[in-house]
C-alpha positions in Angstrom: 23.3 2.7 -27.2 25.7 0.9 -24.8 23.1 -0.4 -22.3 23.2 -3.9 -23.7 26.7 -4.3 -22.4 26.5 -1.5 -19.8 28.0 -1.9 -16.3 24.6 -2.9 -14.8 23.3 -5.1 -17.7 21.5 -8.1 -16.3 20.4 -6.3 -13.2 16.6 -6.0 -12.5 15.3 -3.1 -10.4 11.8 -2.8 -9.0 11.0 0.9 -8.9 8.3 1.9 -6.4 9.2 5.6 -6.6 7.5 8.7 -7.8 8.2 12.4 -8.5 12.0 13.1 -8.5 14.4 11.7 -6.0 13.6 8.1 -6.5 13.0 8.3 -10.3 16.3 10.1 -10.8 18.1 7.3 -9.0 16.4 4.6 -11.1 17.0 6.6 -14.3 20.7 6.4 -13.6 20.4 2.7 -13.0 18.5 2.2 -16.2 20.9 4.2 -18.3 23.7 1.9 -17.1 21.9 -1.1 -18.4 19.6 -2.2 -15.6 16.0 -3.4 -16.4 13.9 -1.0 -14.4 10.3 -2.0 -13.8 8.3 1.0 -12.6 5.1 0.5 -10.7 2.5 3.2 -11.3 -1.0 4.0 -10.1 -3.8 4.0 -12.7 -3.4 7.8 -13.1 0.4 7.4 -13.3 3.3 9.2 -11.6 2.4 12.6 -10.2 4.8 14.3 -12.6 3.0 13.0 -15.7 0.7 15.9 -15.2 3.5 18.5 -14.9 4.9 21.3 -16.9 5.1 21.3 -20.8 3.0 18.4 -22.2 4.3 16.6 -25.3 0.9 15.7 -26.7 -2.0 18.1 -27.3 -5.2 17.1 -25.4 -3.4 14.9 -22.9 -2.1 15.5 -19.4 0.1 12.4 -18.9 3.1 13.3 -21.0 4.9 16.1 -19.2 8.5 16.6 -20.2 9.5 16.5 -16.5 8.2 12.9 -16.3 9.6 11.7 -19.6 13.1 13.0 -18.9 13.3 11.2 -15.5 11.7 8.0 -16.5 13.0 7.3 -20.0 14.2 3.7 -20.5 12.0 2.1 -17.8 9.1 -0.3 -18.2 5.8 0.8 -16.7 3.3 -1.5 -15.0 0.1 -0.4 -13.3 -0.4 -2.3 -10.0 -2.8 -1.1 -7.3 -0.6 -1.5 -4.2 -3.6 -0.8 -1.9 -5.3 -4.0 -2.9 -4.4 -7.2 -0.9 -4.4 -9.1 -4.1 -1.4 -7.0 -5.2 0.9 -8.4 -2.5 1.7 -11.7 -4.0 2.5 -9.9 -7.3 4.9 -7.5 -5.5 6.5 -10.5 -3.8 7.0 -12.2 -7.1 8.4 -9.0 -8.6 10.8 -8.7 -5.7 11.9 -12.3 -6.0 12.8 -11.6 -9.7 14.6 -8.4 -8.8 18.1 -7.5 -7.5 17.2 -4.0 -6.2 14.1 -2.3 -4.9 13.9 1.4 -4.6 11.1 3.3 -2.9 10.5 6.9 -1.7 7.3 6.7 0.3 6.9 8.4 3.7 8.3 6.0 6.3 5.6 3.5 7.4 3.7 3.5 4.1 5.5 0.5 2.6 4.8 -1.6 5.7 1.1 -0.8 5.4 1.2 -1.8 1.7 3.2 -5.0 2.3 6.2 -4.0 0.3 8.6 -2.9 3.1 12.1 -4.2 3.4 11.3 -6.9 6.0 8.5 -8.4 3.8 10.4 -8.4 0.6 13.7 -9.6 2.1 11.9 -12.6 3.4 11.2 -13.8 -0.1 14.6 -12.5 -1.5 17.2 -12.5 1.3 20.0 -11.0 -0.8 17.8 -8.1 -2.0 19.3 -4.6 -2.1 16.4 -2.4 -0.8 16.8 1.4 -0.9 14.5 3.7 1.0 14.7 7.4 0.0 12.8 9.9 2.2 12.9 13.5 3.3 14.2 12.9 6.8 15.3 9.3 7.0 13.6 6.2 8.4 14.2 7.1 12.0 14.0 10.2 14.2 11.2 12.5 15.2 10.8 14.1 11.8 10.7 10.8 9.9 7.0 11.0 9.0 6.9 14.7 7.9 6.0 15.5 4.3 9.1 16.3 2.3 9.6 18.3 -0.9 12.8 20.1 -2.0 11.5 23.5 -0.9 10.7 22.2 2.6 14.1 20.4 2.9 15.9 23.6 1.7 14.2 25.5 4.6 15.1 23.1 7.4 18.6 22.3 6.1 19.9 25.8 6.8 20.6 26.4 3.1 17.6 28.7 2.6 19.0 30.8 5.5 22.5 30.9 4.1 21.3 31.8 0.6 19.6 35.0 1.6 22.7 36.9 0.4 22.2 39.7 2.9 18.5 40.1 2.2 16.1 40.0 5.1 13.7 37.6 3.5 14.7 34.0 2.7 14.2 33.1 -1.0 12.8 30.1 -2.9 15.6 28.1 -4.5 15.1 27.2 -8.2 17.0 24.0 -8.2 15.4 20.9 -6.6 18.8 20.1 -5.2 17.6 17.9 -2.3 15.9 15.5 -4.6 18.7 15.2 -7.1 21.3 14.8 -4.5 19.3 12.1 -2.7 18.8 10.3 -6.0 22.5 10.5 -6.7 23.6 9.3 -3.3 21.1 6.5 -3.4 22.5 5.4 -6.8 26.0 5.3 -5.3 24.9 3.5 -2.2 23.0 0.9 -4.3 26.2 0.2 -6.4 28.2 -0.2 -3.2 25.7 -2.6 -1.8 25.7 -4.6 -5.0 29.5 -4.9 -4.8 29.2 -6.1 -1.2 26.6 -8.6 -2.3 28.8 -9.9 -5.0 31.5 -10.6 -2.4 29.4 -11.9 0.5 25.9 -12.7 -0.8 24.5 -10.3 1.7 21.6 -8.0 0.8 21.1 -4.5 2.3 18.6 -2.0 3.5 19.7 1.5 2.5 18.3 4.6 4.2 18.9 7.8 2.3 17.7 11.2 3.7 17.2 14.2 1.5 17.9 16.5 4.5 21.2 14.9 5.2 22.2 14.9 1.5 21.6 18.7 1.3 23.4 19.4 4.6 26.3 17.3 3.5 26.6 19.3 0.2 27.2 22.6 2.0 31.0 23.2 1.9 31.9 25.8 4.5 29.5 26.7 7.2 28.8 23.3 8.7 32.4 22.2 8.8 33.3 25.5 10.6 30.4 25.6 13.1 30.8 21.9 14.1 34.2 22.9 15.3 33.6 26.2 17.0 33.7 28.4 13.9 31.1 30.9 12.7 28.4 30.8 10.1 29.6 31.9 6.7 26.5 33.4 5.0 26.2 34.5 1.4 27.0 36.3 -0.8 30.1 34.3 -1.2 33.2 36.5 -1.2 35.4 36.2 -4.3 32.5 35.2 -6.6 31.5 38.1 -8.7 28.6 38.6 -11.2 28.8 41.9 -13.2 27.1 43.4 -16.2 29.1 44.6 -19.2 27.4 46.1 -22.2 24.1 44.4 -21.4 25.6 41.0 -20.9 26.1 39.3 -17.5 29.6 38.0 -16.8 31.0 36.0 -13.8 34.5 35.8 -12.4 35.9 33.8 -9.5 39.0 34.9 -7.5 38.9 32.2 -4.8 39.1 28.4 -4.7 42.8 27.9 -5.7 45.9 29.4 -4.1 47.3 31.0 -7.3 44.1 32.8 -8.4 44.7 35.9 -6.4 48.2 36.4 -7.8 47.0 35.8 -11.4 44.2 38.4 -10.9 46.7 41.0 -9.6 48.9 40.4 -12.6 46.0 40.7 -15.0 44.7 43.9 -13.3 48.3 45.3 -13.1 47.8 46.0 -9.4 50.7 44.2 -7.7 50.6 46.6 -4.8 47.4 45.0 -3.5 49.4 42.0 -2.5 50.9 44.1 0.3 47.6 45.7 1.3 46.8 44.3 4.8 43.1 44.2 3.8 43.8 41.7 1.1 47.1 40.0 2.2 45.5 36.7 3.1 42.5 34.6 1.9 40.7 35.3 5.2 41.4 39.0 4.9 40.1 39.1 1.4 36.9 37.4 2.5 36.4 39.8 5.4 37.1 42.8 3.2 35.2 41.7 0.1 33.0 44.8 0.1 36.2 46.9 -0.5 37.8 44.4 -2.9 34.7 43.9 -5.1 34.7 47.4 -6.7 38.4 47.2 -7.5 37.7 44.0 -9.5 34.6 45.4 -11.2 36.5 48.6 -12.2 39.0 46.4 -14.0 36.2 44.4 -15.7 34.5 47.7 -16.8 37.7 48.6 -18.6 36.8 46.1 -21.3 34.6 47.0 -24.2 32.5 43.9 -24.0 31.9 40.7 -21.9 33.6 38.8 -24.8 36.8 40.9 -24.4 36.7 40.5 -20.6 36.3 36.7 -21.0 39.3 36.5 -23.4 41.5 38.5 -20.9 40.5 36.2 -18.0 41.1 33.1 -20.0 44.5 34.3 -21.1 45.3 35.0 -17.4 43.9 31.6 -16.3 41.3 33.3 -14.2 37.9 31.4 -14.0 35.3 33.3 -15.9 32.2 32.7 -18.0 29.2 34.4 -19.5 25.9 33.8 -17.6 23.9 31.6 -20.0 20.2 31.0 -20.4 18.8 27.5 -20.8 18.4 28.2 -24.5 22.1 29.1 -24.7 23.0 25.9 -22.9 20.9 23.7 -25.2 22.5 25.3 -28.3 26.0 25.3 -27.1 28.5 23.4 -29.2 30.3 22.0 -26.2 27.3 20.0 -25.0 26.4 19.2 -28.6 29.9 17.6 -29.1 29.5 15.6 -25.8 26.0 14.4 -26.9 24.4 15.5 -23.6 20.9 15.9 -25.0 20.1 12.6 -26.7 16.9 12.0 -28.7 14.7 9.0 -28.0 11.7 7.6 -29.8 8.2 8.7 -28.7 5.0 7.3 -30.1 3.2 10.7 -30.2 6.1 12.9 -31.3 8.4 10.6 -33.3 11.4 11.7 -31.1 11.9 13.8 -28.0 15.1 15.1 -26.4 16.2 14.5 -22.8 19.2 15.2 -20.7 21.8 12.5 -20.7 23.4 10.6 -17.8 26.0 13.1 -16.5 29.1 10.9 -16.9 31.0 8.9 -19.5 31.8 5.2 -19.4 34.9 4.1 -21.4 34.7 7.3 -23.4 31.1 7.0 -24.3 28.0 8.4 -22.7 25.4 5.7 -21.7 22.3 6.4 -23.7 18.8 6.0 -22.5 17.9 2.3 -22.3 14.7 2.6 -24.4 12.1 4.9 -25.8 10.3 7.6 -23.9 7.7 6.4 -21.4 4.2 6.7 -22.8 1.1 5.3 -21.1 0.8 4.1 -17.5 0.9 0.3 -17.6 2.1 0.0 -21.2 4.4 -2.9 -20.1 2.2 -4.6 -17.6 1.5 -7.7 -19.7 5.0 -7.9 -21.0 6.5 -7.8 -17.5 4.1 -10.2 -15.8 4.4 -12.7 -18.6 8.1 -12.3 -19.5 9.6 -11.6 -16.1 7.3 -13.5 -13.8 6.0 -16.2 -16.1 2.3 -15.4 -15.5 0.0 -17.0 -18.2 -2.7 -15.1 -20.0 -5.4 -16.5 -17.7 -3.7 -15.2 -14.6 -3.1 -11.8 -16.0 -6.7 -11.5 -17.1 -7.9 -12.5 -13.7 -5.8 -9.8 -12.1 -7.1 -7.2 -14.6 -10.7 -8.1 -13.9 -10.1 -7.9 -10.2 -8.9 -4.3 -10.6 -5.4 -5.1 -9.4 -3.5 -4.3 -12.6 -4.2 -2.4 -15.8 -2.9 -3.3 -19.2 -2.7 -1.1 -22.3 
């Protein structure tokens, strides 16, 4: 592990988040060395009860939860109790960063909003992640990735010519919001290091997803037209029972390389295909020409070898099992194993970047029970004595394991 001397070593993060967008952000912070203290309800994060449980007979060890919250310290604190407010204030005072992803207005009712916590820690970097942002007429709407995908225009664009919009598999809005929040937090910390000034960051899932679209919004904001799917130049084709994908757009030289590989130089003079715009508009005519060339190979493996030799982007369509077993990701150690009390070790996805040639590994073992670090955090970080901790437990404000 490199977290002991990671870029964020010495940073303390108070994590008020749940489900995906916020926890993904704080997982990145934890992997880079920050001490992330996650506040949970007695029943724990919603995702503890999700898909694929690690321990038979239990419903609080979903792999979804473990992967996103590895390396954090869990405390159970009932934020709805008035007696919890001084504890939250003490935690904020001991923290550098607070991250929350409640519906706007909830933190004010709970007494853990930016104004309240910045009053006790003026240089606090406070990050709010929500579906629609902290302002605007939609700010209090419930937000999940599926809903954000619908209102972002992406669900409409991804119909690929079908009449009915489709459900997207990837929870892109959450992951993008968590990633943007991570970047904004690091920027705010850099400003604080220079000026001593804290920050209140407002990250919108909707805006993150709209910003990620690469063609249509840029065009339509400036008088252009919508560019719906399927994306021209991006081809998926079956060869001998295997799915294979080729891309002929995205770089100026790809078209010429493809013509050379296909031995069809005359297409360069065909007015239907003479320019990138023409090729996009006439993709229904161009597509069968490319697939006929692909079909000339005996197998997807042969087609891939030919594309690689011609420097044409191509790849097999892999299943998750293929990806996990692939030697490329094995060499890059992208699926690290961490200790787990009930399973000895479990594997998780790694942080998706390297630092100084090494991948930051998870900062600690897999998360286990809600509140497993309550006593440790309150005594070690806040200096509460055993009597005060016991009084909070008896009052139902905290829970210890």
